[in-house]
Z-matrix of the N, CA and C atoms (Angstrom, degrees):
N
C 1 1.446
C 2 1.525 1 107.35
N 3 1.288 2 117.29 1 123.88
C 4 1.462 3 120.37 2 -177.57
C 5 1.525 4 110.41 3 -115.13
N 6 1.320 5 114.72 4 46.73
C 7 1.457 6 122.24 5 171.71
C 8 1.525 7 106.95 6 -152.24
N 9 1.320 8 116.47 7 172.11
C 10 1.473 9 122.12 8 -172.71
C 11 1.520 10 111.69 9 59.91
N 12 1.321 11 116.64 10 30.47
C 13 1.461 12 121.86 11 177.12
C 14 1.530 13 106.54 12 -90.65
N 15 1.295 14 116.07 13 100.99
C 16 1.455 15 120.79 14 -176.86
C 17 1.528 16 110.11 15 -92.47
N 18 1.339 17 115.40 16 152.11
C 19 1.473 18 119.26 17 -177.67
C 20 1.519 19 111.09 18 -72.20
N 21 1.336 20 115.84 19 166.43
C 22 1.469 21 119.39 20 176.01
C 23 1.523 22 110.54 21 -58.33
N 24 1.307 23 117.04 22 153.74
C 25 1.462 24 121.44 23 -176.15
C 26 1.525 25 113.01 24 -62.83
N 27 1.325 26 117.94 25 -20.25
C 28 1.464 27 119.64 26 -179.86
C 29 1.536 28 112.17 27 -87.52
N 30 1.335 29 117.53 28 1.00
C 31 1.458 30 121.54 29 178.52
C 32 1.537 31 109.11 30 -70.68
N 33 1.320 32 117.16 31 149.15
C 34 1.461 33 122.79 32 -179.60
C 35 1.528 34 109.78 33 -66.93
N 36 1.340 35 118.49 34 114.36
C 37 1.466 36 120.45 35 -176.83
C 38 1.527 37 113.34 36 -67.02
N 39 1.323 38 118.64 37 -15.42
C 40 1.467 39 120.24 38 179.61
C 41 1.521 40 112.28 39 -82.56
N 42 1.330 41 116.85 40 -18.10
C 43 1.455 42 120.48 41 -179.43
C 44 1.531 43 109.09 42 -82.86
N 45 1.336 44 117.58 43 129.40
C 46 1.465 45 119.09 44 179.16
C 47 1.528 46 110.86 45 -59.36
N 48 1.306 47 115.16 46 140.49
C 49 1.457 48 121.20 47 178.94
C 50 1.517 49 107.91 48 -136.42
N 51 1.310 50 116.41 49 121.83
C 52 1.461 51 120.59 50 178.92
C 53 1.518 52 109.10 51 -85.93
N 54 1.297 53 116.40 52 119.37
C 55 1.467 54 122.16 53 -175.17
C 56 1.524 55 113.41 54 -71.32
N 57 1.345 56 116.82 55 -5.29
C 58 1.465 57 119.10 56 -176.66
C 59 1.529 58 111.51 57 -142.31
N 60 1.311 59 117.18 58 35.91
C 61 1.466 60 119.08 59 -177.65
C 62 1.527 61 110.82 60 -63.59
N 63 1.317 62 115.55 61 151.68
C 64 1.464 63 119.69 62 179.60
C 65 1.534 64 110.34 63 -65.04
N 66 1.337 65 116.44 64 -31.54
C 67 1.468 66 119.46 65 178.38
C 68 1.530 67 110.55 66 -65.14
N 69 1.339 68 116.70 67 -44.63
C 70 1.468 69 120.08 68 178.69
C 71 1.523 70 110.69 69 -66.83
N 72 1.335 71 117.14 70 -38.64
C 73 1.465 72 120.66 71 177.56
C 74 1.528 73 110.22 72 -61.74
N 75 1.330 74 116.54 73 -41.84
C 76 1.471 75 120.99 74 178.41
C 77 1.531 76 110.69 75 -59.47
N 78 1.337 77 116.58 76 -44.91
C 79 1.465 78 120.54 77 179.61
C 80 1.527 79 110.07 78 -59.04
N 81 1.324 80 117.02 79 -47.68
C 82 1.468 81 120.06 80 -176.85
C 83 1.528 82 112.02 81 -68.93
N 84 1.331 83 117.65 82 -43.24
C 85 1.464 84 120.00 83 179.07
C 86 1.532 85 111.19 84 -64.97
N 87 1.336 86 116.12 85 -37.28
C 88 1.470 87 120.47 86 178.66
C 89 1.526 88 111.73 87 -62.39
N 90 1.323 89 117.43 88 -35.18
C 91 1.467 90 120.66 89 177.69
C 92 1.527 91 110.54 90 -60.07
N 93 1.331 92 115.79 91 -44.73
C 94 1.469 93 119.78 92 178.74
C 95 1.524 94 110.53 93 -61.83
N 96 1.350 95 116.13 94 -46.57
C 97 1.467 96 119.60 95 -177.41
C 98 1.528 97 111.98 96 -65.82
N 99 1.345 98 117.12 97 -40.08
C 100 1.474 99 120.50 98 177.78
C 101 1.516 100 111.91 99 -62.46
N 102 1.318 101 115.69 100 -28.73
C 103 1.465 102 120.01 101 -179.04
C 104 1.530 103 112.81 102 -94.41
N 105 1.330 104 115.84 103 17.13
C 106 1.454 105 120.13 104 170.56
C 107 1.514 106 117.82 105 98.89
N 108 1.305 107 118.39 106 -0.89
C 109 1.460 108 119.03 107 178.66
C 110 1.528 109 109.05 108 -77.48
N 111 1.318 110 118.18 109 125.07
C 112 1.473 111 119.87 110 179.14
C 113 1.534 112 110.20 111 -66.82
N 114 1.319 113 117.53 112 137.14
C 115 1.470 114 120.56 113 179.79
C 116 1.529 115 112.63 114 -54.27
N 117 1.327 116 117.48 115 -33.33
C 118 1.462 117 120.72 116 -177.73
C 119 1.531 118 112.68 117 -65.58
N 120 1.341 119 116.65 118 -7.87
C 121 1.463 120 120.28 119 177.24
C 122 1.527 121 112.14 120 -104.42
N 123 1.326 122 116.83 121 5.35
C 124 1.464 123 121.21 122 -178.93
C 125 1.524 124 110.47 123 -108.35
N 126 1.320 125 115.52 124 138.86
C 127 1.459 126 122.47 125 177.36
C 128 1.520 127 107.80 126 -124.95
N 129 1.334 128 116.80 127 130.83
C 130 1.469 129 121.13 128 -178.74
C 131 1.532 130 109.94 129 -89.57
N 132 1.321 131 116.43 130 125.81
C 133 1.455 132 121.41 131 177.38
C 134 1.514 133 111.61 132 -83.84
N 135 1.329 134 115.97 133 139.04
C 136 1.458 135 123.03 134 177.67
C 137 1.530 136 107.11 135 -122.36
N 138 1.336 137 117.81 136 118.60
C 139 1.464 138 119.10 137 -178.35
C 140 1.526 139 112.22 138 -81.60
N 141 1.314 140 115.78 139 142.06
C 142 1.470 141 121.24 140 173.73
C 143 1.530 142 108.57 141 -102.26
N 144 1.310 143 114.89 142 36.74
C 145 1.464 144 121.43 143 177.72
C 146 1.519 145 108.21 144 -150.38
N 147 1.311 146 115.08 145 163.32
C 148 1.451 147 120.51 146 177.04
C 149 1.508 148 110.62 147 -118.51
N 150 1.308 149 114.63 148 157.22
C 151 1.470 150 121.43 149 176.39
C 152 1.514 151 109.40 150 -121.02
N 153 1.311 152 114.78 151 146.66
C 154 1.467 153 120.83 152 173.88
C 155 1.517 154 106.60 153 -104.36
N 156 1.331 155 114.90 154 119.14
C 157 1.460 156 122.35 155 -174.75
C 158 1.528 157 112.60 156 -61.82
N 159 1.307 158 117.27 157 -35.76
C 160 1.472 159 121.37 158 -174.57
C 161 1.524 160 112.11 159 -59.87
N 162 1.350 161 116.50 160 -43.74
C 163 1.464 162 119.04 161 -175.19
C 164 1.530 163 113.66 162 -128.89
N 165 1.337 164 116.59 163 3.93
C 166 1.453 165 119.76 164 -179.82
C 167 1.517 166 113.65 165 76.20
N 168 1.333 167 117.20 166 7.58
C 169 1.460 168 121.15 167 179.99
C 170 1.520 169 112.04 168 -58.18
N 171 1.331 170 115.22 169 152.72
C 172 1.462 171 121.46 170 -178.30
C 173 1.526 172 109.34 171 -128.08
N 174 1.337 173 116.17 172 137.33
C 175 1.468 174 123.12 173 171.92
C 176 1.519 175 107.40 174 -133.08
N 177 1.316 176 116.21 175 140.37
C 178 1.454 177 118.65 176 177.56
C 179 1.520 178 109.62 177 -75.60
N 180 1.318 179 115.58 178 156.55
C 181 1.455 180 120.98 179 176.43
C 182 1.525 181 109.38 180 -58.48
N 183 1.323 182 116.78 181 -40.84
C 184 1.459 183 121.71 182 179.60
C 185 1.529 184 111.79 183 -61.37
N 186 1.330 185 117.27 184 -43.64
C 187 1.475 186 120.57 185 178.58
C 188 1.520 187 110.81 186 -61.92
N 189 1.317 188 116.73 187 -43.23
C 190 1.469 189 120.48 188 179.53
C 191 1.524 190 110.69 189 -63.10
N 192 1.324 191 117.04 190 -45.51
C 193 1.466 192 120.37 191 -179.78
C 194 1.525 193 110.07 192 -62.09
N 195 1.328 194 117.88 193 -43.70
C 196 1.467 195 120.77 194 178.73
C 197 1.526 196 111.19 195 -56.28
N 198 1.324 197 116.56 196 -45.71
C 199 1.468 198 119.90 197 -179.67
C 200 1.525 199 111.82 198 -69.02
N 201 1.320 200 117.35 199 -37.72
C 202 1.469 201 120.42 200 178.42
C 203 1.530 202 110.02 201 -64.44
N 204 1.325 203 117.00 202 -41.93
C 205 1.470 204 120.14 203 178.13
C 206 1.519 205 110.54 204 -63.04
N 207 1.321 206 115.82 205 -43.33
C 208 1.466 207 120.29 206 179.17
C 209 1.529 208 110.89 207 -62.60
N 210 1.317 209 117.46 208 -43.65
C 211 1.462 210 121.98 209 179.78
C 212 1.523 211 112.30 210 -65.04
N 213 1.345 212 117.10 211 -26.27
C 214 1.463 213 121.80 212 -179.52
C 215 1.526 214 112.41 213 -101.73
N 216 1.330 215 116.34 214 12.49
C 217 1.464 216 123.20 215 176.48
C 218 1.528 217 112.42 216 54.93
N 219 1.307 218 116.07 217 42.15
C 220 1.463 219 121.36 218 178.55
C 221 1.519 220 108.23 219 -108.19
N 222 1.317 221 115.79 220 128.24
C 223 1.455 222 120.61 221 177.46
C 224 1.512 223 108.76 222 -93.76
N 225 1.296 224 114.84 223 122.56
C 226 1.463 225 121.30 224 -177.12
C 227 1.523 226 112.29 225 -61.87
N 228 1.331 227 117.22 226 -27.45
C 229 1.462 228 121.01 227 -176.34
C 230 1.525 229 113.26 228 -75.82
N 231 1.319 230 118.28 229 -10.31
C 232 1.463 231 121.70 230 -178.92
C 233 1.524 232 109.68 231 -86.46
N 234 1.338 233 116.57 232 105.84
C 235 1.470 234 121.11 233 -177.75
C 236 1.517 235 112.61 234 -58.78
N 237 1.346 236 117.19 235 -26.68
C 238 1.460 237 120.06 236 179.63
C 239 1.522 238 112.04 237 -66.94
N 240 1.331 239 117.14 238 -17.87
C 241 1.462 240 121.17 239 -178.37
C 242 1.524 241 113.57 240 -93.10
N 243 1.341 242 118.94 241 1.63
C 244 1.468 243 120.61 242 -176.75
C 245 1.523 244 112.35 243 -55.89
N 246 1.333 245 117.55 244 -46.94
C 247 1.471 246 119.78 245 179.66
C 248 1.513 247 111.07 246 -66.53
N 249 1.327 248 117.34 247 -39.70
C 250 1.468 249 121.25 248 177.85
C 251 1.531 250 110.33 249 -61.97
N 252 1.335 251 116.14 250 -41.61
C 253 1.464 252 120.85 251 178.65
C 254 1.528 253 109.69 252 -63.22
N 255 1.337 254 116.75 253 -48.23
C 256 1.464 255 119.63 254 -179.78
C 257 1.527 256 111.25 255 -58.27
N 258 1.330 257 116.65 256 -45.48
C 259 1.467 258 120.24 257 -179.35
C 260 1.520 259 111.45 258 -64.05
N 261 1.318 260 117.02 259 -43.67
C 262 1.465 261 121.27 260 179.69
C 263 1.524 262 110.44 261 -61.92
N 264 1.309 263 116.82 262 -45.87
C 265 1.466 264 121.11 263 -178.08
C 266 1.526 265 110.28 264 -68.96
N 267 1.324 266 116.17 265 -40.61
C 268 1.465 267 120.78 266 -179.59
C 269 1.530 268 110.28 267 -58.73
N 270 1.327 269 116.65 268 -36.00
C 271 1.462 270 121.41 269 -175.73
C 272 1.527 271 113.72 270 -94.25
N 273 1.325 272 118.78 271 -19.99
C 274 1.455 273 121.72 272 -170.45
C 275 1.517 274 114.56 273 -102.19
N 276 1.312 275 117.32 274 -47.89
C 277 1.460 276 120.08 275 -166.68
C 278 1.523 277 111.43 276 -82.80
N 279 1.302 278 115.24 277 79.89
C 280 1.460 279 122.30 278 166.86
C 281 1.526 280 106.72 279 -132.24
N 282 1.304 281 114.34 280 -40.91
C 283 1.451 282 120.67 281 174.07
C 284 1.524 283 106.89 282 -136.44
N 285 1.310 284 115.73 283 123.11
C 286 1.461 285 119.84 284 -176.01
C 287 1.525 286 107.97 285 -147.70
N 288 1.340 287 115.72 286 121.28
C 289 1.463 288 122.62 287 178.93
C 290 1.533 289 112.35 288 50.26
N 291 1.327 290 116.03 289 37.40
C 292 1.456 291 121.23 290 178.21
C 293 1.513 292 114.84 291 87.32
N 294 1.322 293 117.54 292 -7.98
C 295 1.468 294 121.63 293 177.61
C 296 1.522 295 108.65 294 -89.21
N 297 1.315 296 116.08 295 138.36
C 298 1.462 297 121.76 296 177.88
C 299 1.531 298 108.54 297 -106.10
N 300 1.325 299 115.68 298 123.46
C 301 1.461 300 123.17 299 -177.05
C 302 1.519 301 110.90 300 -120.09
N 303 1.325 302 116.32 301 162.32
C 304 1.457 303 121.74 302 163.08
C 305 1.522 304 106.17 303 -85.57
N 306 1.321 305 116.00 304 121.96
C 307 1.466 306 120.70 305 175.82
C 308 1.524 307 108.31 306 -83.24
N 309 1.344 308 117.62 307 169.13
C 310 1.464 309 118.50 308 173.73
C 311 1.529 310 112.02 309 -54.91
N 312 1.327 311 117.65 310 -35.86
C 313 1.474 312 119.96 311 177.06
C 314 1.525 313 111.35 312 -63.15
N 315 1.325 314 116.79 313 -40.89
C 316 1.465 315 120.71 314 177.67
C 317 1.528 316 110.47 315 -62.85
N 318 1.325 317 115.94 316 -40.62
C 319 1.465 318 120.60 317 179.35
C 320 1.533 319 109.99 318 -61.61
N 321 1.332 320 116.55 319 -45.16
C 322 1.464 321 121.01 320 177.69
C 323 1.534 322 110.15 321 -59.17
N 324 1.332 323 116.98 322 -43.68
C 325 1.469 324 120.87 323 179.35
C 326 1.529 325 110.89 324 -63.60
N 327 1.320 326 117.81 325 -39.12
C 328 1.464 327 120.82 326 -179.57
C 329 1.527 328 111.21 327 -69.29
N 330 1.319 329 116.86 328 -38.53
C 331 1.466 330 119.40 329 175.64
C 332 1.529 331 109.15 330 -62.58
N 333 1.334 332 116.16 331 -43.36
C 334 1.467 333 120.14 332 177.24
C 335 1.511 334 111.99 333 -59.95
N 336 1.320 335 116.59 334 -41.38
C 337 1.468 336 121.16 335 177.67
C 338 1.521 337 110.13 336 -61.56
N 339 1.335 338 116.23 337 -46.48
C 340 1.466 339 120.15 338 -178.52
C 341 1.530 340 111.13 339 -61.40
N 342 1.317 341 116.23 340 -43.61
C 343 1.467 342 119.91 341 -179.33
C 344 1.525 343 110.54 342 -67.05
N 345 1.328 344 116.73 343 -48.46
C 346 1.471 345 119.38 344 -175.21
C 347 1.524 346 112.79 345 -69.54
N 348 1.332 347 117.75 346 -21.75
C 349 1.464 348 120.37 347 179.43
C 350 1.527 349 113.14 348 -101.80
N 351 1.326 350 116.29 349 7.37
C 352 1.461 351 120.49 350 175.82
C 353 1.512 352 115.18 351 69.18
N 354 1.356 353 117.35 352 26.78
C 355 1.460 354 119.93 353 178.30
C 356 1.524 355 110.00 354 -71.15
N 357 1.320 356 115.91 355 162.38
C 358 1.464 357 120.81 356 178.38
C 359 1.521 358 111.39 357 -66.27
N 360 1.323 359 117.83 358 -24.55
C 361 1.457 360 120.65 359 179.20
C 362 1.506 361 112.02 360 152.49
N 363 1.325 362 114.32 361 -160.31
C 364 1.460 363 122.54 362 177.37
C 365 1.528 364 107.89 363 -132.03
N 366 1.317 365 115.89 364 160.22
C 367 1.459 366 120.15 365 170.81
C 368 1.518 367 108.68 366 -138.82
N 369 1.305 368 115.74 367 154.38
C 370 1.464 369 122.52 368 -178.59
C 371 1.519 370 108.66 369 -107.71
N 372 1.355 371 115.53 370 124.26
C 373 1.465 372 119.95 371 177.10
C 374 1.513 373 107.88 372 -113.21
N 375 1.139 374 121.32 373 112.90
C 376 1.431 375 134.11 374 4.74
C 377 1.523 376 104.97 375 -127.55
N 378 1.294 377 117.33 376 137.56
C 379 1.459 378 122.69 377 -170.48
C 380 1.529 379 113.12 378 -53.57
N 381 1.305 380 117.48 379 -36.68
C 382 1.465 381 121.13 380 179.87
C 383 1.520 382 113.12 381 -65.69
N 384 1.336 383 117.91 382 -14.08
C 385 1.464 384 121.16 383 179.58
C 386 1.523 385 112.57 384 -91.95
N 387 1.330 386 117.24 385 -7.86
C 388 1.461 387 122.27 386 175.80
C 389 1.527 388 107.98 387 -72.27
N 390 1.309 389 117.54 388 165.58
C 391 1.465 390 121.87 389 -178.23
C 392 1.518 391 110.41 390 -108.70
N 393 1.307 392 115.53 391 118.74
C 394 1.464 393 120.99 392 175.33
C 395 1.520 394 109.05 393 -90.97
N 396 1.315 395 115.28 394 134.53
C 397 1.462 396 121.21 395 172.45
C 398 1.521 397 107.17 396 -133.44
N 399 1.325 398 116.23 397 166.15
C 400 1.456 399 120.46 398 178.19
C 401 1.518 400 110.82 399 -57.45
N 402 1.320 401 115.99 400 151.43
C 403 1.453 402 120.57 401 176.75
C 404 1.519 403 114.17 402 88.87
N 405 1.317 404 117.83 403 -8.40
C 406 1.466 405 120.83 404 176.45
C 407 1.517 406 106.86 405 -102.84
N 408 1.304 407 115.79 406 115.83
C 409 1.456 408 120.26 407 -171.98
C 410 1.518 409 114.14 408 -79.83
N 411 1.312 410 117.67 409 -32.96
C 412 1.460 411 118.91 410 -168.98
C 413 1.521 412 115.12 411 -116.61
N 414 1.289 413 118.71 412 -1.09
C 415 1.451 414 117.97 413 -179.03
C 416 1.500 415 110.94 414 172.21
N 417 1.321 416 115.32 415 -156.16
C 418 1.438 417 121.20 416 -177.94
C 419 1.521 418 112.92 417 -93.39
N 420 1.302 419 114.87 418 -173.64
C 421 1.460 420 122.63 419 -175.30
C 422 1.531 421 111.59 420 -60.03
N 423 1.326 422 117.41 421 -47.44
C 424 1.469 423 120.47 422 -178.17
C 425 1.525 424 111.63 423 -70.19
N 426 1.327 425 116.84 424 -43.06
C 427 1.457 426 120.12 425 178.60
C 428 1.525 427 110.23 426 -61.72
N 429 1.305 428 117.16 427 -41.50
C 430 1.460 429 120.69 428 179.52
C 431 1.530 430 110.84 429 -64.83
N 432 1.341 431 117.26 430 -39.46
C 433 1.472 432 120.30 431 177.30
C 434 1.529 433 110.18 432 -61.60
N 435 1.337 434 116.51 433 -43.67
C 436 1.466 435 120.12 434 -179.94
C 437 1.526 436 111.21 435 -65.94
N 438 1.320 437 116.79 436 -46.93
C 439 1.459 438 120.54 437 -176.88
C 440 1.525 439 111.33 438 -65.82
N 441 1.314 440 117.37 439 -44.69
C 442 1.463 441 120.92 440 179.69
C 443 1.516 442 110.66 441 -63.27
N 444 1.331 443 116.64 442 -42.77
C 445 1.459 444 120.98 443 179.33
C 446 1.523 445 111.00 444 -62.31
N 447 1.324 446 116.68 445 -47.03
C 448 1.468 447 120.44 446 -179.74
C 449 1.523 448 110.60 447 -62.92
N 450 1.311 449 116.48 448 -43.84
C 451 1.463 450 119.71 449 -179.82
C 452 1.527 451 110.81 450 -63.63
N 453 1.330 452 116.75 451 -43.95
C 454 1.464 453 119.79 452 179.51
C 455 1.521 454 111.66 453 -61.29
N 456 1.328 455 117.08 454 -39.04
C 457 1.464 456 120.07 455 178.84
C 458 1.522 457 111.50 456 -67.32
N 459 1.329 458 116.59 457 -40.85
C 460 1.463 459 120.10 458 177.95
C 461 1.519 460 111.05 459 -65.62
N 462 1.316 461 116.64 460 -43.31
C 463 1.461 462 121.16 461 179.45
C 464 1.523 463 110.09 462 -63.82
N 465 1.327 464 116.90 463 -42.20
C 466 1.464 465 120.66 464 179.81
C 467 1.530 466 110.65 465 -61.77
N 468 1.310 467 116.50 466 -37.84
C 469 1.469 468 120.02 467 178.31
C 470 1.522 469 111.74 468 -65.84
N 471 1.321 470 115.25 469 -29.65
C 472 1.468 471 120.01 470 179.86
C 473 1.521 472 112.08 471 -88.40
N 474 1.339 473 117.53 472 -6.36
C 475 1.455 474 121.38 473 175.75
C 476 1.514 475 115.40 474 86.00
N 477 1.345 476 117.63 475 18.92
C 478 1.464 477 120.39 476 177.27
C 479 1.514 478 109.40 477 -106.17
N 480 1.315 479 116.01 478 169.99
C 481 1.461 480 121.32 479 179.95
C 482 1.528 481 109.98 480 -72.63
N 483 1.341 482 117.77 481 132.18
C 484 1.467 483 120.17 482 177.25
C 485 1.524 484 111.51 483 -75.25
N 486 1.320 485 115.66 484 160.41
C 487 1.468 486 121.82 485 175.23
C 488 1.503 487 109.89 486 -68.59
N 489 1.289 488 116.62 487 149.48
C 490 1.458 489 120.98 488 178.36
C 491 1.522 490 112.30 489 -111.53
N 492 1.318 491 119.38 490 -21.57
C 493 1.458 492 120.77 491 -177.81
C 494 1.518 493 110.14 492 -110.98
N 495 1.339 494 115.66 493 179.58
C 496 1.455 495 120.45 494 -176.73
C 497 1.511 496 114.12 495 -83.05
N 498 1.344 497 119.52 496 -17.88
C 499 1.446 498 121.48 497 -176.04
C 500 1.509 499 111.87 498 -94.38
N 501 1.332 500 115.99 499 160.58
C 502 1.452 501 119.29 500 178.48
C 503 1.516 502 111.38 501 -121.07
N 504 1.337 503 116.38 502 19.56
C 505 1.440 504 119.31 503 178.66
C 506 1.517 505 113.56 504 75.64
N 507 1.328 506 116.81 505 13.76
C 508 1.450 507 121.12 506 175.67
C 509 1.530 508 114.11 507 79.58
N 510 1.323 509 117.95 508 6.68
C 511 1.458 510 120.47 509 -176.94
C 512 1.510 511 113.74 510 -67.57
N 513 1.296 512 118.17 511 -31.45
C 514 1.450 513 121.85 512 176.71
C 515 1.520 514 114.53 513 67.34
N 516 1.328 515 118.57 514 15.62
C 517 1.460 516 120.07 515 -178.29
C 518 1.507 517 112.26 516 -110.11
N 519 1.322 518 116.56 517 27.04
C 520 1.460 519 121.94 518 -176.97
C 521 1.519 520 110.26 519 -54.39
N 522 1.331 521 114.49 520 131.66
C 523 1.456 522 120.29 521 174.55
C 524 1.524 523 113.95 522 84.93
N 525 1.310 524 118.07 523 -2.82
C 526 1.465 525 119.80 524 178.15
C 527 1.524 526 108.69 525 -111.84
N 528 1.319 527 116.25 526 140.83
C 529 1.469 528 122.84 527 173.42
C 530 1.437 529 111.28 528 73.02
């Protein structure tokens, strides 16, 4: 499990601490590999929630996105705002009101780490905490970032052009063939 990794008790509680940073995940996964566990048997967990270090509070990624949209006067039902929503979330949701989250960029980096280190893959805990918006065919913002990133890496390895948008044309065969 590469989330809910809290700092030592002597750490300054006022300093933000991301419970699932890629650096901390690397340290923990490396321990397994150094002790003989093959990377192909390791799966990196990606949380769809944030934790606040000060009090251990938890907010789902979806709750944070809802509040961020409300604070920025963006109506989720307006299809014209889908790109604006994606850009805002891509740039905003890593640290919000003291909660530390994995942003879509972090998810892309973790997928890249898993692929480049030969891990078995990644998983998202918990899918219901991701944020679904219009224009995403197969899941929420974080799931789409992971799936698109993985597909682009696989396609690049095969020498074809990677996808540029979040949709796959409804084929539903992402990651196969």
